[in-house]
N, C-alpha and C positions, 0 to 999 in steps of 0.2 A: 594499488587502489584499494580502498576499503570494500570488502566483499558485501557489506551491508548495503552500500550504495548501489552496487550492481543488482542485488536482490530487489531493491526498491524500484529500480528502472524496469526490471523484468516484470514485476507485479503490475505495472501500469499498462502493459501491452505495447509499449514503445518498440520492443524488439520482436514483436510477433510477425508472422508471415502474411498477415492480412493486407489486402491491396489498398493501402492508405497513401495519401499524399504526404509529403514531408511536413506540411502544416498540420494536418490531422494527427500525424504521429506525435509531433511536438506538443500539440494541445492535450494529449493524454497525460502529460505531466502537470497535474492539477495542483492546487494550493496545498493539500496534505503532503504531496510528494516534496514540494519545495520547503515546507516546514521541517520535515524529517531530514532533508539534506542539510538545511541550516544547522539543525541540532547535531548533526554529525561533524560539523565544523568546516563546511565548504563555503567558499566565496560564491554566492549565488549568481552574481553578474558574470563571473568567469565560467561557471558551470552552465548557465543558460546558453552562453555563446558556443561552448563546446558541444552541448547536446543538440543545438540547432544545426551545427555543422555536420554532426554525425547522423542526423535523422535520415532513415532510409538506407544508410550505408551498412556494410557487414559489421557484425559484432566485434570482429578483430580490430576494425578501424576505431570503434567506440573505445575499446580497451586501450588503444594507443593514445587516445586523446584525453581521457579523464585524468584529472590531477589527483595528487594525494590530498587527504584532508589535513587540516592544520594539526590535528592530533598526531597523525602519521608522520608529518614533516618534523614535528618536534621530537618524537621518539626516534625517528631515523637519524636525526642530527646528532644523537647521542651514541650512534652505533660504534664509533671509533674511540669512545671515551675509555681511557686506560684505567682510571681510578673507579673501581666498582662502587665505593661509598658515594662518590660524587654522582655517579650515574643513577644510583638508586634514588638519591634525594631529588635530583633534577627531573627524573622520570615521574616520580610521585607528585612533584610540584605542578606538572601539566594538568592533571585532573583536579588537584586541589584548587587551582586558580579558577577552573570552570565552575566548581561548586561554590567558590567564594562569590562569583558573579551571580550564580543561581540563588544563593542565600540572600543577597542584596535585593534581587528581583522579587523574591517571595516576601521579604519584609515590606517592600514598597506595596505589593499587592494587598497585604493584610492591612497596612496602615491606611490605605486609601479606599478600602472597600468594606469596612466593618459594618456599614449600613446596608450593604448589598451582598448578602451571603451567596447568592447564585453566581454573581460575577466573581466574587472572591474564590469560590470553589473552581470555577472554570479557568481562571487565570493561573491559579496555583497548580491545577491538574496539568495544564499545558507545560508549565515550567518543570514539574516533576517528571513528565514523560521525556522532555528534552535532556534532563540530567541523567536519566537512566540510559538513554541512547548514547550520550557522551561516555558514560561509564562502560557500556558494552564495547564501544569503539576503542577506548583507552585500554581495556583489558585484552582486546583482540590483537593489539599491537605490542603493548608493554610487557605482558606476561610472557609471550613467546620470545620476545627480544631479550629479556633479562634471563630467562631460562637458557637461551642459546649462549648468552655471554658467560653464564656460570658453567655450562657444559663444555664450552670452548669447542663446540662442534661446528662443522661447516654449514650445516643446514638441519632443520628439524624433520626427522623422518622416523618411521616406525614407533617404537616405544617412547622415544623422546617427544615426538609430536603428540602422542596420546597423553603423556604426563603434563605437557604444557597446556593442552586443552582442558584437562581435568582441573588444573589449578585455576584457569580462567573462569570456569564454571563455578568452582567453589567460592572464589573471591566475589563473583557477581552476586552471590547470595547475600553478602554483607551489604552491598549497595542497595539491594532490594529491602533488606531489613531497615536500613536508614530511611528509605522511601516510605515504608509502612509506618515508621515512627513519625515521620514528617506529616503523613496523612492524618494520623491520630491527633497530632498537635493542632492541625488546621481545623479539624472537626470540633475539637474542644474549644478553640477560639470562636468558631461560628456559634456553637451552642451557648457559650458564655455571653457573647455579644447579644444574642437573641433574648436571653434572660434579662440582661440589663436594659434592653429596649422596652420590654414589657413592664419592668418595674418603673422605668422613667415615665412611661405613658400613664400608668396608674397613679403615679405621684405628681404628674403634671410638671416634671422637671426635664432638664436636658440630660441626654444619655452620657454617662461617665465611662469612658473606655480605658481608664487608667490601668496599666499593667498588661494590656493586650497588645499594645503596639511595640515595635522595636525588638521583639525577641522571637527566635525560631529555634525549636528544639529538634536536633537531629539524632540524639542518642541519650539514653538514660543509663547511667552505670548502676551496678548492683547496690552500691551504697547511696544511690539516690541523686548523684551529681548529674546535672543537665549540661550537655555539650551542644554547641552550635553545629550546624551542618558542616561548615568549612573546616573547623578544628577537628571534628571527628573523622571526616573523610581524609584529611591529611594524614592522620595516624593510620587509618585503614590502608591508604595507598602506599605509604612507606613500608608498612608491614608486609603488604602483598608483594611489593617490588622486591624486598629483601628475601622473602620466602621463595619467590620464583628463582632468583639467582642461586640461593642455597640448594634448592631442589635440583637444579641443573648441575651444580658442583658435586652433590652427593651421587647422583645417578651416573655422572661421568666416572667418578671413582669406582663405583660398583661395577660398571661396565668394563673397566680396565683392571679389575681384580685388585683394586687398591682398597685398603680399609681405613686409611688415615687422611684426615683433612686438617687444615690450619684455621684457627679462629683469627680473624683479622686483628691487627695489633693496635689500632688507634684508641687513644684514651684522651678524652676531652674534659674540660672543667666540670661539665654536667654528667659525666659518665658515672653510672651507679656502681656501688661496691662490688656487686656480682660480676658485672662486665669487666671491671678493673682486674678482678681476680683471674678471669678466664682469657682475657685479651692476649693474643699471641701464642696460646697453647695449642699443641697438637692433640687431637682427640680421635678416638676409635669410633667409626660409624656403627660397627656391629656390637661394640662393647666387649669383645672377646680378647682384646689386646692385654697382655700382662704388663706391658711397659707404659701404656698411655691410658688416661681415663676415658670413660665412655662419653660420647656426645650427649646421650640421654641424661647423664648425670649433670652435665652443665645446664641443659635445658630445664631439668627438674629444679635446679637451684635458682632459676630465673633468667638465664641467658636467653637471648632472642625474644625478649618480652615485646609487647606491642610498642611500636615507635623506636625500638632498638635497631640500629643499622649495622651492628657487627655482622659480618658475613663469613661464609666458609670458603676456603681457597684450597686448591691442591697444594701439597707440601713443596712442590717444585715451582710455585708461583714466584715471579721475580721479586726479590727482596725478602723472601720468606726465611732465608737462612742467614 
């Protein structure tokens, strides 16, 4: 079960020791709680039924009843996936799909509310909050899951657990940066729409909103290119998923006093020249090997660039020889 959901339930007082009837306890689950639960990906009809059944029962009973969120189900379903490349892509696709839906909802909110900035701001703020909740939920399951797959450990404990948590926190900052850019874009749209309304009023004409509808900017590159939310998040998610798997692979090797890892072999029609050059090669993590090139050298030349899903494997990985 998603730990965020349990934290939300506890925050309502639903699990308190106060002498409440089952109905009073259930009524503590107000609209804000249900909105957050929906944002986490839960089926509200099913969740309401389970929480009603668990009202007044011990917390252990509640834990046995609560379902996995849709995000957790999707990530868990990949747990036995043999092909790391496929697992990385499909895990990233989970959050990319949610952001694609969010982008569509934000576009609709903008298109339909350019005359009402307060409503536009309120609607998009709600969607943005839900997207960040989804991002946190995805990171809380996918990052540890892919780190675990890369490390090939039985469970995340000790330093491995700390490493996975640090990566999840680091990657969440990228999602927050996207949210900040999205917020700036919405405020720019609101300001521009207000200026056009003033000009239209003064000129006695109908407001022209040309150029303000149908576009949502989630990221601006250094060279000024503007990316939509869904496209940018898909790149961020693939990169985060791959990095998590690779970090697990590297830390496993270090723990076992191994210095060598294999760069995955796949070469596709759209594989860049750098990746083609390094695919299938064995590299040294420390860079101290006299026989094999350093991993840092490959990275400095452009391997493991954003959206690249070449990954690192132990040299005894099936098919590596």
